[in-house]
PyMOL commands that place a pseudoatom at each C-alpha (Angstrom):
pseudoatom trace, name=CA, resn=UNK, resi=1, chain=A, elem=C, hetatm=0, pos=[0.000, 0.000, 0.000]
pseudoatom trace, name=CA, resn=UNK, resi=2, chain=A, elem=C, hetatm=0, pos=[2.800, 2.351, 0.911]
pseudoatom trace, name=CA, resn=UNK, resi=3, chain=A, elem=C, hetatm=0, pos=[4.522, 1.663, -2.376]
pseudoatom trace, name=CA, resn=UNK, resi=4, chain=A, elem=C, hetatm=0, pos=[1.322, 2.386, -4.266]
pseudoatom trace, name=CA, resn=UNK, resi=5, chain=A, elem=C, hetatm=0, pos=[0.934, 5.721, -2.505]
pseudoatom trace, name=CA, resn=UNK, resi=6, chain=A, elem=C, hetatm=0, pos=[4.548, 6.584, -3.239]
pseudoatom trace, name=CA, resn=UNK, resi=7, chain=A, elem=C, hetatm=0, pos=[4.087, 5.736, -6.910]
pseudoatom trace, name=CA, resn=UNK, resi=8, chain=A, elem=C, hetatm=0, pos=[0.864, 7.789, -7.000]
pseudoatom trace, name=CA, resn=UNK, resi=9, chain=A, elem=C, hetatm=0, pos=[2.488, 10.892, -5.504]
pseudoatom trace, name=CA, resn=UNK, resi=10, chain=A, elem=C, hetatm=0, pos=[5.505, 10.447, -7.755]
pseudoatom trace, name=CA, resn=UNK, resi=11, chain=A, elem=C, hetatm=0, pos=[3.186, 10.286, -10.762]
pseudoatom trace, name=CA, resn=UNK, resi=12, chain=A, elem=C, hetatm=0, pos=[1.329, 13.430, -9.658]
pseudoatom trace, name=CA, resn=UNK, resi=13, chain=A, elem=C, hetatm=0, pos=[4.602, 15.285, -9.058]
pseudoatom trace, name=CA, resn=UNK, resi=14, chain=A, elem=C, hetatm=0, pos=[5.952, 14.353, -12.462]
pseudoatom trace, name=CA, resn=UNK, resi=15, chain=A, elem=C, hetatm=0, pos=[2.664, 15.303, -14.119]
pseudoatom trace, name=CA, resn=UNK, resi=16, chain=A, elem=C, hetatm=0, pos=[2.615, 18.705, -12.471]
pseudoatom trace, name=CA, resn=UNK, resi=17, chain=A, elem=C, hetatm=0, pos=[6.248, 19.325, -13.324]
pseudoatom trace, name=CA, resn=UNK, resi=18, chain=A, elem=C, hetatm=0, pos=[5.618, 18.310, -16.918]
pseudoatom trace, name=CA, resn=UNK, resi=19, chain=A, elem=C, hetatm=0, pos=[2.691, 20.699, -17.171]
pseudoatom trace, name=CA, resn=UNK, resi=20, chain=A, elem=C, hetatm=0, pos=[4.703, 23.662, -15.952]
pseudoatom trace, name=CA, resn=UNK, resi=21, chain=A, elem=C, hetatm=0, pos=[3.361, 23.831, -12.402]
pseudoatom trace, name=CA, resn=UNK, resi=22, chain=A, elem=C, hetatm=0, pos=[6.792, 24.310, -10.844]
pseudoatom trace, name=CA, resn=UNK, resi=23, chain=A, elem=C, hetatm=0, pos=[7.768, 26.912, -13.428]
pseudoatom trace, name=CA, resn=UNK, resi=24, chain=A, elem=C, hetatm=0, pos=[4.528, 28.802, -12.811]
pseudoatom trace, name=CA, resn=UNK, resi=25, chain=A, elem=C, hetatm=0, pos=[5.136, 28.825, -9.078]
pseudoatom trace, name=CA, resn=UNK, resi=26, chain=A, elem=C, hetatm=0, pos=[8.713, 29.974, -9.570]
pseudoatom trace, name=CA, resn=UNK, resi=27, chain=A, elem=C, hetatm=0, pos=[7.607, 32.673, -11.985]
pseudoatom trace, name=CA, resn=UNK, resi=28, chain=A, elem=C, hetatm=0, pos=[4.939, 33.837, -9.563]
pseudoatom trace, name=CA, resn=UNK, resi=29, chain=A, elem=C, hetatm=0, pos=[7.506, 34.183, -6.787]
pseudoatom trace, name=CA, resn=UNK, resi=30, chain=A, elem=C, hetatm=0, pos=[9.847, 36.131, -9.069]
pseudoatom trace, name=CA, resn=UNK, resi=31, chain=A, elem=C, hetatm=0, pos=[7.050, 38.549, -9.936]
pseudoatom trace, name=CA, resn=UNK, resi=32, chain=A, elem=C, hetatm=0, pos=[6.179, 39.069, -6.259]
pseudoatom trace, name=CA, resn=UNK, resi=33, chain=A, elem=C, hetatm=0, pos=[9.827, 39.642, -5.333]
pseudoatom trace, name=CA, resn=UNK, resi=34, chain=A, elem=C, hetatm=0, pos=[10.344, 42.102, -8.193]
pseudoatom trace, name=CA, resn=UNK, resi=35, chain=A, elem=C, hetatm=0, pos=[7.149, 43.948, -7.260]
pseudoatom trace, name=CA, resn=UNK, resi=36, chain=A, elem=C, hetatm=0, pos=[8.228, 44.189, -3.624]
pseudoatom trace, name=CA, resn=UNK, resi=37, chain=A, elem=C, hetatm=0, pos=[11.463, 45.869, -4.721]
pseudoatom trace, name=CA, resn=UNK, resi=38, chain=A, elem=C, hetatm=0, pos=[9.548, 48.320, -6.939]
pseudoatom trace, name=CA, resn=UNK, resi=39, chain=A, elem=C, hetatm=0, pos=[7.386, 49.277, -3.962]
pseudoatom trace, name=CA, resn=UNK, resi=40, chain=A, elem=C, hetatm=0, pos=[10.437, 49.550, -1.731]
pseudoatom trace, name=CA, resn=UNK, resi=41, chain=A, elem=C, hetatm=0, pos=[12.114, 52.065, -4.038]
pseudoatom trace, name=CA, resn=UNK, resi=42, chain=A, elem=C, hetatm=0, pos=[8.927, 54.066, -4.590]
pseudoatom trace, name=CA, resn=UNK, resi=43, chain=A, elem=C, hetatm=0, pos=[8.456, 54.225, -0.827]
pseudoatom trace, name=CA, resn=UNK, resi=44, chain=A, elem=C, hetatm=0, pos=[12.025, 55.444, -0.409]
pseudoatom trace, name=CA, resn=UNK, resi=45, chain=A, elem=C, hetatm=0, pos=[11.273, 58.275, -2.825]
pseudoatom trace, name=CA, resn=UNK, resi=46, chain=A, elem=C, hetatm=0, pos=[8.042, 59.142, -1.034]
pseudoatom trace, name=CA, resn=UNK, resi=47, chain=A, elem=C, hetatm=0, pos=[9.887, 59.264, 2.295]
pseudoatom trace, name=CA, resn=UNK, resi=48, chain=A, elem=C, hetatm=0, pos=[12.277, 61.892, 0.901]
pseudoatom trace, name=CA, resn=UNK, resi=49, chain=A, elem=C, hetatm=0, pos=[9.490, 64.206, -0.260]
pseudoatom trace, name=CA, resn=UNK, resi=50, chain=A, elem=C, hetatm=0, pos=[8.521, 65.873, 3.067]
pseudoatom trace, name=CA, resn=UNK, resi=51, chain=A, elem=C, hetatm=0, pos=[12.106, 66.928, 3.821]
pseudoatom trace, name=CA, resn=UNK, resi=52, chain=A, elem=C, hetatm=0, pos=[12.573, 68.168, 0.272]
pseudoatom trace, name=CA, resn=UNK, resi=53, chain=A, elem=C, hetatm=0, pos=[9.369, 70.228, 0.435]
pseudoatom trace, name=CA, resn=UNK, resi=54, chain=A, elem=C, hetatm=0, pos=[10.397, 71.750, 3.755]
pseudoatom trace, name=CA, resn=UNK, resi=55, chain=A, elem=C, hetatm=0, pos=[13.816, 72.794, 2.447]
pseudoatom trace, name=CA, resn=UNK, resi=56, chain=A, elem=C, hetatm=0, pos=[12.358, 74.354, -0.705]
pseudoatom trace, name=CA, resn=UNK, resi=57, chain=A, elem=C, hetatm=0, pos=[9.695, 76.105, 1.352]
pseudoatom trace, name=CA, resn=UNK, resi=58, chain=A, elem=C, hetatm=0, pos=[12.411, 77.737, 3.415]
pseudoatom trace, name=CA, resn=UNK, resi=59, chain=A, elem=C, hetatm=0, pos=[13.718, 79.587, 0.348]
pseudoatom trace, name=CA, resn=UNK, resi=60, chain=A, elem=C, hetatm=0, pos=[10.667, 79.723, -1.909]
pseudoatom trace, name=CA, resn=UNK, resi=61, chain=A, elem=C, hetatm=0, pos=[7.570, 79.703, 0.284]
pseudoatom trace, name=CA, resn=UNK, resi=62, chain=A, elem=C, hetatm=0, pos=[5.581, 81.602, -2.340]
pseudoatom trace, name=CA, resn=UNK, resi=63, chain=A, elem=C, hetatm=0, pos=[5.952, 78.728, -4.856]
pseudoatom trace, name=CA, resn=UNK, resi=64, chain=A, elem=C, hetatm=0, pos=[2.703, 77.429, -3.432]
pseudoatom trace, name=CA, resn=UNK, resi=65, chain=A, elem=C, hetatm=0, pos=[1.390, 75.718, -6.559]
pseudoatom trace, name=CA, resn=UNK, resi=66, chain=A, elem=C, hetatm=0, pos=[4.452, 73.493, -6.927]
pseudoatom trace, name=CA, resn=UNK, resi=67, chain=A, elem=C, hetatm=0, pos=[4.697, 72.737, -3.209]
pseudoatom trace, name=CA, resn=UNK, resi=68, chain=A, elem=C, hetatm=0, pos=[0.999, 71.879, -3.054]
pseudoatom trace, name=CA, resn=UNK, resi=69, chain=A, elem=C, hetatm=0, pos=[1.213, 69.655, -6.133]
pseudoatom trace, name=CA, resn=UNK, resi=70, chain=A, elem=C, hetatm=0, pos=[4.042, 67.591, -4.623]
pseudoatom trace, name=CA, resn=UNK, resi=71, chain=A, elem=C, hetatm=0, pos=[2.294, 67.294, -1.275]
pseudoatom trace, name=CA, resn=UNK, resi=72, chain=A, elem=C, hetatm=0, pos=[-0.975, 66.232, -2.893]
pseudoatom trace, name=CA, resn=UNK, resi=73, chain=A, elem=C, hetatm=0, pos=[0.809, 63.747, -5.148]
pseudoatom trace, name=CA, resn=UNK, resi=74, chain=A, elem=C, hetatm=0, pos=[2.372, 62.104, -2.112]
pseudoatom trace, name=CA, resn=UNK, resi=75, chain=A, elem=C, hetatm=0, pos=[-0.991, 62.010, -0.318]
pseudoatom trace, name=CA, resn=UNK, resi=76, chain=A, elem=C, hetatm=0, pos=[-2.556, 60.389, -3.365]
pseudoatom trace, name=CA, resn=UNK, resi=77, chain=A, elem=C, hetatm=0, pos=[0.065, 57.660, -3.314]
pseudoatom trace, name=CA, resn=UNK, resi=78, chain=A, elem=C, hetatm=0, pos=[-0.565, 57.097, 0.377]
pseudoatom trace, name=CA, resn=UNK, resi=79, chain=A, elem=C, hetatm=0, pos=[-4.229, 56.440, -0.331]
pseudoatom trace, name=CA, resn=UNK, resi=80, chain=A, elem=C, hetatm=0, pos=[-3.422, 53.497, -2.617]
pseudoatom trace, name=CA, resn=UNK, resi=81, chain=A, elem=C, hetatm=0, pos=[-3.080, 50.131, -0.921]
pseudoatom trace, name=CA, resn=UNK, resi=82, chain=A, elem=C, hetatm=0, pos=[-0.096, 48.730, -2.824]
pseudoatom trace, name=CA, resn=UNK, resi=83, chain=A, elem=C, hetatm=0, pos=[-0.551, 45.171, -1.598]
pseudoatom trace, name=CA, resn=UNK, resi=84, chain=A, elem=C, hetatm=0, pos=[0.373, 41.993, -3.537]
pseudoatom trace, name=CA, resn=UNK, resi=85, chain=A, elem=C, hetatm=0, pos=[-3.322, 41.731, -4.473]
pseudoatom trace, name=CA, resn=UNK, resi=86, chain=A, elem=C, hetatm=0, pos=[-2.825, 44.840, -6.602]
pseudoatom trace, name=CA, resn=UNK, resi=87, chain=A, elem=C, hetatm=0, pos=[-1.086, 42.596, -9.131]
pseudoatom trace, name=CA, resn=UNK, resi=88, chain=A, elem=C, hetatm=0, pos=[-4.366, 40.786, -9.750]
pseudoatom trace, name=CA, resn=UNK, resi=89, chain=A, elem=C, hetatm=0, pos=[-6.356, 43.956, -10.416]
pseudoatom trace, name=CA, resn=UNK, resi=90, chain=A, elem=C, hetatm=0, pos=[-5.500, 45.655, -13.708]
pseudoatom trace, name=CA, resn=UNK, resi=91, chain=A, elem=C, hetatm=0, pos=[-7.573, 48.748, -12.945]
pseudoatom trace, name=CA, resn=UNK, resi=92, chain=A, elem=C, hetatm=0, pos=[-5.976, 49.222, -9.529]
pseudoatom trace, name=CA, resn=UNK, resi=93, chain=A, elem=C, hetatm=0, pos=[-2.548, 48.673, -11.065]
pseudoatom trace, name=CA, resn=UNK, resi=94, chain=A, elem=C, hetatm=0, pos=[-3.309, 51.351, -13.674]
pseudoatom trace, name=CA, resn=UNK, resi=95, chain=A, elem=C, hetatm=0, pos=[-4.298, 53.787, -10.918]
pseudoatom trace, name=CA, resn=UNK, resi=96, chain=A, elem=C, hetatm=0, pos=[-1.020, 53.026, -9.153]
pseudoatom trace, name=CA, resn=UNK, resi=97, chain=A, elem=C, hetatm=0, pos=[0.928, 53.773, -12.347]
pseudoatom trace, name=CA, resn=UNK, resi=98, chain=A, elem=C, hetatm=0, pos=[-0.953, 57.033, -12.845]
pseudoatom trace, name=CA, resn=UNK, resi=99, chain=A, elem=C, hetatm=0, pos=[-0.275, 58.143, -9.273]
pseudoatom trace, name=CA, resn=UNK, resi=100, chain=A, elem=C, hetatm=0, pos=[3.442, 57.406, -9.617]
pseudoatom trace, name=CA, resn=UNK, resi=101, chain=A, elem=C, hetatm=0, pos=[3.579, 59.318, -12.907]
pseudoatom trace, name=CA, resn=UNK, resi=102, chain=A, elem=C, hetatm=0, pos=[1.928, 62.272, -11.170]
pseudoatom trace, name=CA, resn=UNK, resi=103, chain=A, elem=C, hetatm=0, pos=[4.545, 62.098, -8.410]
pseudoatom trace, name=CA, resn=UNK, resi=104, chain=A, elem=C, hetatm=0, pos=[7.343, 62.051, -10.984]
pseudoatom trace, name=CA, resn=UNK, resi=105, chain=A, elem=C, hetatm=0, pos=[5.909, 65.079, -12.762]
pseudoatom trace, name=CA, resn=UNK, resi=106, chain=A, elem=C, hetatm=0, pos=[5.430, 67.001, -9.510]
pseudoatom trace, name=CA, resn=UNK, resi=107, chain=A, elem=C, hetatm=0, pos=[8.996, 66.282, -8.404]
pseudoatom trace, name=CA, resn=UNK, resi=108, chain=A, elem=C, hetatm=0, pos=[10.316, 67.468, -11.758]
pseudoatom trace, name=CA, resn=UNK, resi=109, chain=A, elem=C, hetatm=0, pos=[8.572, 70.803, -11.276]
pseudoatom trace, name=CA, resn=UNK, resi=110, chain=A, elem=C, hetatm=0, pos=[9.862, 71.086, -7.726]
pseudoatom trace, name=CA, resn=UNK, resi=111, chain=A, elem=C, hetatm=0, pos=[13.431, 70.448, -8.822]
pseudoatom trace, name=CA, resn=UNK, resi=112, chain=A, elem=C, hetatm=0, pos=[13.076, 73.056, -11.554]
pseudoatom trace, name=CA, resn=UNK, resi=113, chain=A, elem=C, hetatm=0, pos=[12.198, 75.651, -8.907]
pseudoatom trace, name=CA, resn=UNK, resi=114, chain=A, elem=C, hetatm=0, pos=[15.755, 75.492, -7.587]
pseudoatom trace, name=CA, resn=UNK, resi=115, chain=A, elem=C, hetatm=0, pos=[17.039, 77.040, -10.830]
pseudoatom trace, name=CA, resn=UNK, resi=116, chain=A, elem=C, hetatm=0, pos=[15.486, 80.338, -9.762]
pseudoatom trace, name=CA, resn=UNK, resi=117, chain=A, elem=C, hetatm=0, pos=[17.005, 80.291, -6.267]
pseudoatom trace, name=CA, resn=UNK, resi=118, chain=A, elem=C, hetatm=0, pos=[20.828, 80.097, -6.155]
pseudoatom trace, name=CA, resn=UNK, resi=119, chain=A, elem=C, hetatm=0, pos=[20.840, 80.035, -2.347]
pseudoatom trace, name=CA, resn=UNK, resi=120, chain=A, elem=C, hetatm=0, pos=[18.537, 77.034, -2.395]
pseudoatom trace, name=CA, resn=UNK, resi=121, chain=A, elem=C, hetatm=0, pos=[20.795, 75.233, -4.869]
pseudoatom trace, name=CA, resn=UNK, resi=122, chain=A, elem=C, hetatm=0, pos=[23.760, 75.970, -2.611]
pseudoatom trace, name=CA, resn=UNK, resi=123, chain=A, elem=C, hetatm=0, pos=[22.026, 74.620, 0.506]
pseudoatom trace, name=CA, resn=UNK, resi=124, chain=A, elem=C, hetatm=0, pos=[23.830, 71.475, 1.645]
pseudoatom trace, name=CA, resn=UNK, resi=125, chain=A, elem=C, hetatm=0, pos=[20.673, 69.716, 2.799]
pseudoatom trace, name=CA, resn=UNK, resi=126, chain=A, elem=C, hetatm=0, pos=[18.943, 70.417, -0.504]
pseudoatom trace, name=CA, resn=UNK, resi=127, chain=A, elem=C, hetatm=0, pos=[21.901, 69.154, -2.499]
pseudoatom trace, name=CA, resn=UNK, resi=128, chain=A, elem=C, hetatm=0, pos=[22.016, 65.985, -0.409]
pseudoatom trace, name=CA, resn=UNK, resi=129, chain=A, elem=C, hetatm=0, pos=[18.300, 65.401, -0.988]
pseudoatom trace, name=CA, resn=UNK, resi=130, chain=A, elem=C, hetatm=0, pos=[18.788, 65.966, -4.716]
pseudoatom trace, name=CA, resn=UNK, resi=131, chain=A, elem=C, hetatm=0, pos=[21.511, 63.321, -4.761]
pseudoatom trace, name=CA, resn=UNK, resi=132, chain=A, elem=C, hetatm=0, pos=[19.335, 60.885, -2.805]
pseudoatom trace, name=CA, resn=UNK, resi=133, chain=A, elem=C, hetatm=0, pos=[16.385, 61.392, -5.136]
pseudoatom trace, name=CA, resn=UNK, resi=134, chain=A, elem=C, hetatm=0, pos=[18.571, 60.997, -8.199]
pseudoatom trace, name=CA, resn=UNK, resi=135, chain=A, elem=C, hetatm=0, pos=[19.945, 57.735, -6.818]
pseudoatom trace, name=CA, resn=UNK, resi=136, chain=A, elem=C, hetatm=0, pos=[16.456, 56.556, -5.929]
pseudoatom trace, name=CA, resn=UNK, resi=137, chain=A, elem=C, hetatm=0, pos=[15.174, 57.300, -9.426]
pseudoatom trace, name=CA, resn=UNK, resi=138, chain=A, elem=C, hetatm=0, pos=[17.966, 55.133, -10.829]
pseudoatom trace, name=CA, resn=UNK, resi=139, chain=A, elem=C, hetatm=0, pos=[17.057, 52.317, -8.454]
pseudoatom trace, name=CA, resn=UNK, resi=140, chain=A, elem=C, hetatm=0, pos=[13.389, 52.681, -9.387]
pseudoatom trace, name=CA, resn=UNK, resi=141, chain=A, elem=C, hetatm=0, pos=[14.301, 52.281, -13.059]
pseudoatom trace, name=CA, resn=UNK, resi=142, chain=A, elem=C, hetatm=0, pos=[16.296, 49.118, -12.336]
pseudoatom trace, name=CA, resn=UNK, resi=143, chain=A, elem=C, hetatm=0, pos=[13.581, 47.634, -10.100]
pseudoatom trace, name=CA, resn=UNK, resi=144, chain=A, elem=C, hetatm=0, pos=[10.879, 48.478, -12.621]
pseudoatom trace, name=CA, resn=UNK, resi=145, chain=A, elem=C, hetatm=0, pos=[12.802, 46.848, -15.470]
pseudoatom trace, name=CA, resn=UNK, resi=146, chain=A, elem=C, hetatm=0, pos=[13.273, 43.683, -13.407]
pseudoatom trace, name=CA, resn=UNK, resi=147, chain=A, elem=C, hetatm=0, pos=[9.566, 43.605, -12.673]
pseudoatom trace, name=CA, resn=UNK, resi=148, chain=A, elem=C, hetatm=0, pos=[8.729, 44.049, -16.360]
pseudoatom trace, name=CA, resn=UNK, resi=149, chain=A, elem=C, hetatm=0, pos=[10.986, 41.119, -17.281]
pseudoatom trace, name=CA, resn=UNK, resi=150, chain=A, elem=C, hetatm=0, pos=[9.598, 38.903, -14.489]
pseudoatom trace, name=CA, resn=UNK, resi=151, chain=A, elem=C, hetatm=0, pos=[6.022, 39.603, -15.564]
pseudoatom trace, name=CA, resn=UNK, resi=152, chain=A, elem=C, hetatm=0, pos=[6.815, 38.981, -19.218]
pseudoatom trace, name=CA, resn=UNK, resi=153, chain=A, elem=C, hetatm=0, pos=[8.338, 35.579, -18.408]
pseudoatom trace, name=CA, resn=UNK, resi=154, chain=A, elem=C, hetatm=0, pos=[5.447, 34.654, -16.128]
pseudoatom trace, name=CA, resn=UNK, resi=155, chain=A, elem=C, hetatm=0, pos=[2.771, 35.735, -18.608]
pseudoatom trace, name=CA, resn=UNK, resi=156, chain=A, elem=C, hetatm=0, pos=[4.398, 33.660, -21.347]
pseudoatom trace, name=CA, resn=UNK, resi=157, chain=A, elem=C, hetatm=0, pos=[4.086, 30.599, -19.112]
pseudoatom trace, name=CA, resn=UNK, resi=158, chain=A, elem=C, hetatm=0, pos=[0.459, 31.358, -18.314]
pseudoatom trace, name=CA, resn=UNK, resi=159, chain=A, elem=C, hetatm=0, pos=[-0.392, 31.660, -22.017]
pseudoatom trace, name=CA, resn=UNK, resi=160, chain=A, elem=C, hetatm=0, pos=[1.756, 28.848, -23.425]
pseudoatom trace, name=CA, resn=UNK, resi=161, chain=A, elem=C, hetatm=0, pos=[0.739, 25.216, -23.902]
pseudoatom trace, name=CA, resn=UNK, resi=162, chain=A, elem=C, hetatm=0, pos=[0.727, 22.994, -21.868]
pseudoatom trace, name=CA, resn=UNK, resi=163, chain=A, elem=C, hetatm=0, pos=[1.454, 25.237, -18.880]
pseudoatom trace, name=CA, resn=UNK, resi=164, chain=A, elem=C, hetatm=0, pos=[-1.654, 27.291, -19.735]
pseudoatom trace, name=CA, resn=UNK, resi=165, chain=A, elem=C, hetatm=0, pos=[-3.789, 24.265, -18.815]
pseudoatom trace, name=CA, resn=UNK, resi=166, chain=A, elem=C, hetatm=0, pos=[-2.124, 24.095, -15.416]
pseudoatom trace, name=CA, resn=UNK, resi=167, chain=A, elem=C, hetatm=0, pos=[-2.559, 27.840, -14.983]
pseudoatom trace, name=CA, resn=UNK, resi=168, chain=A, elem=C, hetatm=0, pos=[-6.275, 27.549, -15.710]
pseudoatom trace, name=CA, resn=UNK, resi=169, chain=A, elem=C, hetatm=0, pos=[-6.622, 24.606, -13.329]
pseudoatom trace, name=CA, resn=UNK, resi=170, chain=A, elem=C, hetatm=0, pos=[-5.074, 26.631, -10.506]
pseudoatom trace, name=CA, resn=UNK, resi=171, chain=A, elem=C, hetatm=0, pos=[-6.703, 29.961, -11.469]
pseudoatom trace, name=CA, resn=UNK, resi=172, chain=A, elem=C, hetatm=0, pos=[-3.338, 31.547, -12.265]
pseudoatom trace, name=CA, resn=UNK, resi=173, chain=A, elem=C, hetatm=0, pos=[-3.830, 34.536, -14.558]
pseudoatom trace, name=CA, resn=UNK, resi=174, chain=A, elem=C, hetatm=0, pos=[-1.559, 36.952, -16.373]
pseudoatom trace, name=CA, resn=UNK, resi=175, chain=A, elem=C, hetatm=0, pos=[-0.227, 39.850, -14.332]
pseudoatom trace, name=CA, resn=UNK, resi=176, chain=A, elem=C, hetatm=0, pos=[-0.528, 43.516, -15.347]
pseudoatom trace, name=CA, resn=UNK, resi=177, chain=A, elem=C, hetatm=0, pos=[2.616, 45.249, -16.518]
pseudoatom trace, name=CA, resn=UNK, resi=178, chain=A, elem=C, hetatm=0, pos=[3.713, 48.835, -16.990]
pseudoatom trace, name=CA, resn=UNK, resi=179, chain=A, elem=C, hetatm=0, pos=[2.213, 50.210, -20.193]
pseudoatom trace, name=CA, resn=UNK, resi=180, chain=A, elem=C, hetatm=0, pos=[4.388, 51.710, -22.895]
pseudoatom trace, name=CA, resn=UNK, resi=181, chain=A, elem=C, hetatm=0, pos=[2.884, 55.171, -22.395]
pseudoatom trace, name=CA, resn=UNK, resi=182, chain=A, elem=C, hetatm=0, pos=[3.364, 55.025, -18.650]
pseudoatom trace, name=CA, resn=UNK, resi=183, chain=A, elem=C, hetatm=0, pos=[6.856, 53.613, -18.984]
pseudoatom trace, name=CA, resn=UNK, resi=184, chain=A, elem=C, hetatm=0, pos=[7.883, 56.603, -21.072]
pseudoatom trace, name=CA, resn=UNK, resi=185, chain=A, elem=C, hetatm=0, pos=[6.522, 58.977, -18.447]
pseudoatom trace, name=CA, resn=UNK, resi=186, chain=A, elem=C, hetatm=0, pos=[8.059, 57.154, -15.480]
pseudoatom trace, name=CA, resn=UNK, resi=187, chain=A, elem=C, hetatm=0, pos=[11.398, 56.880, -17.255]
pseudoatom trace, name=CA, resn=UNK, resi=188, chain=A, elem=C, hetatm=0, pos=[11.811, 60.671, -17.029]
pseudoatom trace, name=CA, resn=UNK, resi=189, chain=A, elem=C, hetatm=0, pos=[13.569, 61.274, -13.705]
pseudoatom trace, name=CA, resn=UNK, resi=190, chain=A, elem=C, hetatm=0, pos=[13.211, 64.591, -11.922]
pseudoatom trace, name=CA, resn=UNK, resi=191, chain=A, elem=C, hetatm=0, pos=[15.730, 67.121, -13.181]
pseudoatom trace, name=CA, resn=UNK, resi=192, chain=A, elem=C, hetatm=0, pos=[18.772, 67.195, -10.943]
pseudoatom trace, name=CA, resn=UNK, resi=193, chain=A, elem=C, hetatm=0, pos=[21.240, 69.952, -11.783]
pseudoatom trace, name=CA, resn=UNK, resi=194, chain=A, elem=C, hetatm=0, pos=[24.077, 70.650, -9.358]
pseudoatom trace, name=CA, resn=UNK, resi=195, chain=A, elem=C, hetatm=0, pos=[25.717, 73.355, -11.455]
pseudoatom trace, name=CA, resn=UNK, resi=196, chain=A, elem=C, hetatm=0, pos=[25.327, 76.983, -10.481]
pseudoatom trace, name=CA, resn=UNK, resi=197, chain=A, elem=C, hetatm=0, pos=[23.553, 79.154, -13.047]
pseudoatom trace, name=CA, resn=UNK, resi=198, chain=A, elem=C, hetatm=0, pos=[26.071, 80.963, -15.221]
pseudoatom trace, name=CA, resn=UNK, resi=199, chain=A, elem=C, hetatm=0, pos=[26.187, 84.706, -15.412]
pseudoatom trace, name=CA, resn=UNK, resi=200, chain=A, elem=C, hetatm=0, pos=[23.564, 85.229, -12.720]
pseudoatom trace, name=CA, resn=UNK, resi=201, chain=A, elem=C, hetatm=0, pos=[24.221, 88.224, -10.511]
pseudoatom trace, name=CA, resn=UNK, resi=202, chain=A, elem=C, hetatm=0, pos=[20.739, 88.973, -9.212]
pseudoatom trace, name=CA, resn=UNK, resi=203, chain=A, elem=C, hetatm=0, pos=[20.339, 88.644, -5.474]
pseudoatom trace, name=CA, resn=UNK, resi=204, chain=A, elem=C, hetatm=0, pos=[18.379, 85.495, -4.479]
pseudoatom trace, name=CA, resn=UNK, resi=205, chain=A, elem=C, hetatm=0, pos=[15.259, 85.563, -2.398]
pseudoatom trace, name=CA, resn=UNK, resi=206, chain=A, elem=C, hetatm=0, pos=[16.022, 85.411, 1.295]
pseudoatom trace, name=CA, resn=UNK, resi=207, chain=A, elem=C, hetatm=0, pos=[15.456, 82.270, 3.293]
pseudoatom trace, name=CA, resn=UNK, resi=208, chain=A, elem=C, hetatm=0, pos=[12.275, 82.346, 5.335]
pseudoatom trace, name=CA, resn=UNK, resi=209, chain=A, elem=C, hetatm=0, pos=[12.496, 82.034, 9.062]
for i in range(1, 209): cmd.bond("trace and resi %d" % i, "trace and resi %d" % (i + 1))
show_as sticks, trace
zoom trace
């Protein structure tokens, strides 16, 4: 009896392996791991925003539109529950992409503000935050590309025969990926310019107390 059970389980294991079950599980784990890293880097960027806003406000408090846009963009991101379940909801994933694109655009405008305030550009804290954001944007690009590749590989398994039969049997569906339009937008990092403006002699606005 024991031998029969062993043969039965061995047969089931070989059948599942032959139908791509193990590959699907491995692909699913790769997607989850890649997604977790994307979220980690986006969260790192979001954590830098409050300090960046405060520093800019100290020199350019009247740039209210830009400061408000960045603050609201961060609040919008905070309202999205970026859980693993998000990967099974294409509409929710699209909203997440849109919110991140809005954050990228808002940060670009905020960075551009520094061009009008030489004292702000010379502030050591601001320059450090610029460097951190620039590094984070690079890490976001790497993490996002890894996620795109992991999803592509996984989706091929879900759609290909015979692994597609196994995927259907276990309710494993394709995962949403970054769209081409959104990828172009997200690939534009906020402008980071450490050089002092040439030929500028006008006195900068004073730092607010």
